[in-house]
C-alpha positions as CSV (number, residue, x, y, z in Angstrom):
1,M,-10.4,75.2,-12.2
2,S,-9.9,78.9,-12.3
3,D,-6.6,80.6,-13.1
4,E,-6.8,82.8,-10.0
5,T,-5.5,81.4,-6.8
6,P,-6.0,83.0,-3.4
7,A,-3.1,85.2,-2.1
8,G,-2.2,83.2,0.9
9,S,-2.6,79.7,-0.7
10,G,1.2,79.0,-1.3
11,P,3.9,79.5,1.3
12,E,6.5,80.5,-1.2
13,Q,4.4,83.2,-2.9
14,A,4.7,86.9,-1.8
15,P,1.6,89.1,-1.9
16,P,1.4,91.0,-5.2
17,A,2.2,94.7,-5.3
18,E,-0.1,97.4,-6.6
19,G,1.0,97.0,-10.3
20,G,0.9,93.2,-10.1
21,A,4.7,92.8,-9.8
22,S,6.3,91.3,-6.8
23,G,9.8,90.9,-5.3
24,P,12.6,91.0,-7.9
25,E,10.2,92.1,-10.7
26,L,9.2,95.1,-8.6
27,A,12.8,96.0,-7.8
28,R,13.7,95.7,-11.5
29,A,10.8,98.0,-12.5
30,V,11.9,100.7,-10.0
31,L,15.5,100.5,-11.2
32,D,14.4,100.8,-14.9
33,A,12.3,103.8,-14.0
34,A,15.2,105.5,-12.2
35,R,17.6,104.8,-15.1
36,A,15.1,106.3,-17.6
37,R,14.7,109.5,-15.4
38,R,18.5,109.9,-15.2
39,E,19.0,109.5,-18.9
40,A,16.2,112.0,-19.6
41,A,17.7,114.5,-17.2
42,A,21.2,114.0,-18.9
43,K,19.7,114.7,-22.3
44,T,17.9,117.8,-21.0
45,R,21.2,119.0,-19.4
46,R,23.2,118.5,-22.6
47,R,20.5,120.4,-24.6
48,T,20.5,123.4,-22.3
49,T,24.3,123.7,-22.1
50,G,24.7,123.8,-25.8
51,G,26.2,120.4,-26.2
52,G,28.3,120.5,-29.4
53,G,29.1,124.2,-29.5
54,G,27.2,124.7,-32.8
55,E,25.7,127.9,-34.3
56,G,24.1,129.1,-31.0
57,G,27.3,128.4,-29.0
58,Q,27.2,127.4,-25.4
59,Q,24.6,129.4,-23.5
60,R,25.5,128.2,-20.0
61,R,28.2,125.9,-18.8
62,L,27.5,124.0,-15.6
63,R,31.1,123.4,-14.4
64,G,34.7,123.5,-15.3
65,Y,36.7,126.4,-16.7
66,S,34.9,129.2,-18.6
67,G,37.0,128.9,-21.7
68,P,37.8,131.5,-24.3
69,G,34.3,132.8,-24.9
70,P,32.1,135.0,-22.8
71,D,30.6,133.2,-19.8
72,P,28.2,134.4,-17.1
73,R,30.9,133.6,-14.5
74,D,33.3,136.1,-16.0
75,P,34.1,139.3,-14.1
76,Q,31.6,142.0,-15.0
77,P,32.0,145.8,-14.9
78,L,30.4,147.2,-11.8
79,G,28.3,149.6,-13.8
80,A,26.7,146.8,-15.8
81,V,25.9,144.8,-12.7
82,L,24.3,147.9,-11.1
83,D,22.3,148.6,-14.2
84,R,20.9,145.1,-14.2
85,L,20.1,145.4,-10.5
86,V,18.3,148.7,-10.9
87,K,16.2,147.4,-13.7
88,A,15.4,144.1,-11.9
89,R,14.3,145.9,-8.8
90,G,12.4,148.7,-10.6
91,W,14.6,151.5,-9.1
92,Q,14.8,153.6,-12.3
93,Q,12.7,156.5,-11.0
94,P,14.5,156.7,-7.6
95,A,17.9,156.4,-9.2
96,A,17.0,159.3,-11.6
97,E,15.8,161.4,-8.8
98,A,19.0,160.7,-6.9
99,T,21.0,161.8,-9.9
100,V,19.4,165.2,-9.7
101,F,20.9,165.7,-6.2
102,G,24.2,163.8,-6.7
103,A,25.2,165.2,-10.0
104,W,23.7,168.7,-9.8
105,E,26.8,170.3,-11.4
106,R,26.7,168.0,-14.3
107,V,22.9,168.3,-14.7
108,V,22.6,172.1,-14.8
109,G,26.2,173.2,-15.5
110,P,29.0,174.5,-13.3
111,E,27.9,178.2,-13.3
112,V,24.3,177.5,-12.2
113,A,25.4,174.8,-9.7
114,Q,27.9,177.3,-8.1
115,H,25.0,179.6,-7.2
116,S,22.2,177.2,-6.5
117,R,21.4,173.9,-4.9
118,P,18.5,171.4,-5.0
119,V,16.6,171.2,-1.8
120,K,13.6,168.9,-2.3
121,L,12.0,166.8,-5.0
122,E,8.4,165.6,-4.5
123,D,5.9,164.5,-7.1
124,G,8.0,165.8,-10.0
125,E,8.4,169.3,-8.4
126,L,12.0,170.3,-7.7
127,T,12.7,173.1,-5.1
128,V,15.9,175.0,-5.8
129,E,17.5,177.4,-3.4
130,A,19.6,180.2,-5.0
131,R,22.5,181.8,-3.3
132,S,21.1,185.3,-3.7
133,T,17.8,186.9,-4.7
134,A,19.5,188.1,-8.0
135,W,20.3,184.5,-8.8
136,A,16.8,183.4,-7.9
137,T,15.5,185.8,-10.4
138,Q,17.9,184.7,-13.0
139,L,17.0,181.0,-12.4
140,R,13.3,181.8,-12.7
141,L,14.1,183.3,-16.2
142,L,16.1,180.1,-17.1
143,A,13.5,177.7,-15.7
144,G,12.5,176.4,-19.2
145,S,16.0,175.6,-20.3
146,L,16.9,174.1,-16.9
147,L,14.0,171.7,-17.2
148,Q,15.2,170.7,-20.7
149,Q,18.7,170.1,-19.3
150,I,17.4,168.1,-16.4
151,A,15.2,166.0,-18.8
152,R,18.2,165.4,-21.1
153,E,20.4,164.2,-18.2
154,V,18.1,162.2,-16.0
155,G,15.1,161.4,-18.1
156,H,11.7,162.9,-18.9
157,N,9.0,163.3,-16.3
158,V,11.5,163.1,-13.4
159,V,11.2,166.9,-12.9
160,R,8.2,168.5,-14.3
161,K,8.1,171.8,-12.4
162,L,10.7,174.1,-10.7
163,H,10.2,176.1,-7.5
164,I,13.0,178.6,-7.1
165,H,13.5,180.7,-4.1
166,G,16.2,182.9,-2.7
167,P,18.2,182.4,0.5
168,A,16.3,182.1,3.7
169,A,16.3,185.4,5.6
170,P,17.2,185.4,9.3
171,S,14.3,185.2,11.6
172,W,14.2,187.8,14.4
173,S,11.3,186.0,16.2
174,R,13.5,183.3,17.8
175,G,16.9,183.2,19.4
176,P,18.8,183.6,22.7
177,R,18.2,187.3,22.9
178,R,14.5,187.2,22.2
179,V,12.2,189.2,24.5
180,R,8.6,188.0,24.9
181,G,5.9,190.4,24.1
182,R,6.4,193.7,22.3
183,G,9.9,194.1,23.5
184,P,11.7,197.3,24.3
185,R,10.6,200.4,22.3
186,D,14.0,202.1,21.9
187,T,15.6,199.4,19.7
188,Y,15.3,201.1,16.3
189,G,14.5,204.6,17.2
């Protein structure tokens, strides 16, 4: 006689499962596998949290009080949090460009800032408007040192070139009293 019996030959016998185990044996195998996964996860968790507080100290605690040492859940200075956010998002260049406009007095000095203002920054070229034509000429002479000061404060290659112009002159071609055409001939004469 052969050792193999057909699956449906005995009334008390359940059909075998995929691995060959059936009924209580299958349940026991599933429970053992779950227990092994839970123990492996607990060992991994203990290993990542530092476990015994040895030489490396605890890197990250999962729950409970933070304790006497530094912890990622401790309050952080706002500047440090913003620095991490700027680095993570890749906002270094836009932040440096914004510093040129936001801290103009600190970047170029109080005397120059009193007589000028930044207007536009595109492709590393900064347009500066001076309060008078005399200051525009003075700023053109100081352009090299201004570029060095800006590079020192906000970083290199943020501003590579300066365009300096005087105040905008009033336009006589537009306005409420504008006459179309050549206009009256006795205005200036």
